[in-house]
Every structure is written in C-alpha cells, then in structure tokens.
C-alpha positions as a printed Julia matrix, in Angstrom:
169×3 Matrix{Float64}:
 72.98  166.74  47.91
 71.08  164.83  50.59
 72.76  162.5   53.04
 71.04  159.51  51.42
 72.28  160.52  47.97
 75.79  161.02  49.36
 75.74  157.56  50.96
 74.66  155.71  47.79
 78.08  155.5   46.04
 79.63  153.96  49.16
 76.6   151.68  49.6
 76.87  150.5   45.98
 80.62  149.87  46.29
 80.32  147.93  49.55
 77.3   145.91  48.43
 79.12  144.9   45.23
 81.97  143.6   47.4
 79.54  141.69  49.61
 77.99  140.06  46.56
 81.39  139.07  45.14
 82.26  137.53  48.51
 78.94  135.67  48.79
 79.42  134.27  45.27
 82.51  132.4   46.56
 80.74  130.49  49.38
 80.43  126.8   48.44
 77.3   125.02  49.67
 79.36  122.06  50.85
 81.04  124.41  53.35
 77.83  125.94  54.8
 78.31  123.94  58.03
 82.03  124.79  58.38
 83.1   127.0   61.29
 86.62  127.96  62.43
 85.82  127.55  66.13
 82.93  126.11  68.2
 81.97  129.65  69.3
 81.93  130.93  65.7
 78.95  130.96  63.39
 78.99  128.59  60.45
 79.86  129.79  56.96
 76.21  129.3   55.99
 75.02  131.35  58.98
 77.45  134.13  58.11
 76.4   134.14  54.44
 72.73  134.21  55.48
 73.41  137.08  57.89
 75.12  139.09  55.14
 72.26  138.34  52.75
 69.72  139.75  55.19
 71.68  142.7   56.63
 70.48  145.18  53.98
 66.95  144.66  55.36
 68.28  146.37  58.51
 68.74  149.57  56.48
 65.11  149.39  55.34
 63.94  148.75  58.92
 66.01  151.7   60.12
 64.31  154.02  57.65
 60.76  152.66  57.95
 60.39  152.02  61.7
 61.12  154.01  64.87
 62.97  151.15  66.56
 63.76  147.45  66.51
 63.7   144.98  69.4
 66.24  142.15  69.04
 64.87  139.98  71.86
 61.36  141.17  72.73
 59.92  140.02  76.06
 63.05  138.03  76.84
 62.75  135.8   73.75
 66.06  134.64  72.27
 67.18  136.56  69.17
 65.85  134.9   66.04
 68.94  135.44  63.9
 68.93  135.27  60.12
 66.85  132.66  58.29
 68.75  129.48  57.47
 69.33  129.83  53.74
 70.23  126.48  52.25
 71.89  127.22  48.91
 74.25  129.79  47.47
 71.53  130.72  44.97
 69.1   131.37  47.82
 71.74  133.49  49.58
 72.38  135.55  46.43
 68.69  136.01  45.62
 67.94  137.08  49.21
 70.88  139.48  49.19
 69.9   141.0   45.83
 66.29  141.52  46.94
 67.36  143.13  50.23
 70.11  145.22  48.61
 67.69  146.7   46.05
 65.1   147.46  48.75
 67.75  149.09  50.94
 69.06  151.22  48.09
 65.56  152.43  47.26
 64.83  153.23  50.92
 68.08  155.19  51.31
 67.56  157.05  48.02
 64.02  158.03  49.02
 64.72  159.2   52.57
 64.83  162.92  53.27
 67.54  164.47  55.4
 64.85  165.49  57.9
 63.74  161.87  58.26
 67.34  160.59  58.47
 68.05  162.97  61.36
 65.22  161.49  63.46
 66.3   159.15  66.23
 66.11  155.4   65.72
 66.48  153.0   68.66
 67.82  149.46  68.9
 66.52  147.52  71.9
 67.51  144.2   73.45
 65.04  142.67  75.89
 63.52  146.07  76.6
 66.88  147.8   77.17
 68.18  150.48  74.82
 71.36  149.34  73.07
 71.66  152.68  71.27
 69.53  155.57  70.07
 71.04  157.48  67.15
 69.92  159.54  64.2
 68.96  157.21  61.34
 71.81  158.67  59.25
 74.31  157.57  61.9
 72.73  154.1   62.08
 73.05  153.68  58.3
 76.67  154.78  58.31
 77.73  152.96  61.48
 75.76  149.97  62.71
 74.5   149.05  59.23
 77.42  149.77  56.88
 80.25  149.03  59.33
 78.52  145.87  60.57
 78.17  144.66  56.99
 81.82  145.4   56.19
 82.9   143.62  59.39
 81.02  140.44  58.5
 82.15  140.55  54.87
 85.76  140.61  56.12
 84.98  137.76  58.5
 83.63  135.75  55.58
 86.83  136.55  53.68
 88.82  134.93  56.5
 86.54  131.88  56.34
 87.23  131.65  52.6
 90.99  131.93  53.14
 90.96  129.25  55.87
 89.28  126.92  53.37
 91.71  127.69  50.51
 88.95  129.44  48.57
 89.72  132.56  46.54
 89.17  135.87  48.3
 87.85  138.61  46.02
 89.65  141.89  45.42
 87.75  144.55  47.36
 89.86  147.67  48.02
 92.7   146.56  45.78
 94.07  143.21  44.69
 93.81  140.17  46.93
 96.3   137.3   46.96
 93.88  135.52  44.59
 92.56  138.22  42.28
 93.77  141.34  40.53
 91.71  144.45  41.12
 89.46  145.17  38.17
C-alpha cells in the first residue's frame, strides 16, 4: 500500500470532522473573536475551508512562498457565508483527496519547501508535509474553532468520541 493510500482513511476521518465543525459556524458570529490578537470566527472558518488546497499545492509544486519579496501574507479569502465556507471546503477537500490518492511514493518522498520572505521555514519530504504541517495544522485549527463554538454557547460536534453536546455516532 502506498503512503498516499495509507493516509486516505485518516484524511477522510479528519476532513469529516472539519466539515461537521464548519457546519456549526453561524454567519452572525463571523466577526466574533475571543481576543484582539485572535482571528475572527469567519477568518478561522475561511482558513479551514482553504487548508486542503495546501495539500494539493504540496503535491503539485516544489515549494510555496508565504510572503514573496517582502509582501505581507495574503491569508485566506474572506468568505462571507457559511454556504460559501462549506462549498469552498468541499471543493478543496475533494481536490486534496484526489491529489493524495494519485501521488506515488517516489513523488511523496521528494523534498517540498515552505518559504517566508525568501527564507526557508522548512524543507521536508512531501509525505511528511502532508502528515505534519497539513494534517496537524488542520486539526489544530479545527480544535481552535471548537473552542470558539464553546465560548459562544454553540454545540461542539463529537469528533473522537462524544462531546458535551453530542453523542458519538
């Protein structure tokens, strides 16, 4: 079994949890943030909706520059509705799954580099980028969004077992 094929069950499980979490984000709370230094709920939902595109970029390109030529990072697009968030996430999730499923082990062992203003942040085999910076980063932000939901008395979905709001199904 290839690395990509081995990663797909975990990818599917985690992406289903992301979608269930995104489904809970109310549009009227898109501008809410727990602290002035924190991103808004809408920013966080938009970031999660676009993160699967990072997996595609990791497979298709040699590198990615976050802030080329000293430009500020662009960040995720500002998605304005929950429907737009879900549609963007679904499109990106399906593209990421297809890219992972189609990647050979040989290709996934080639180095991929993340740059920030011309400086290397990391250079890792693509397989390691998919498992670490992509999957772990997604899980981190999904959990962050779960805290945002809790702080707004919104139901948190069951992910790895029941939550205080939902039995595990």
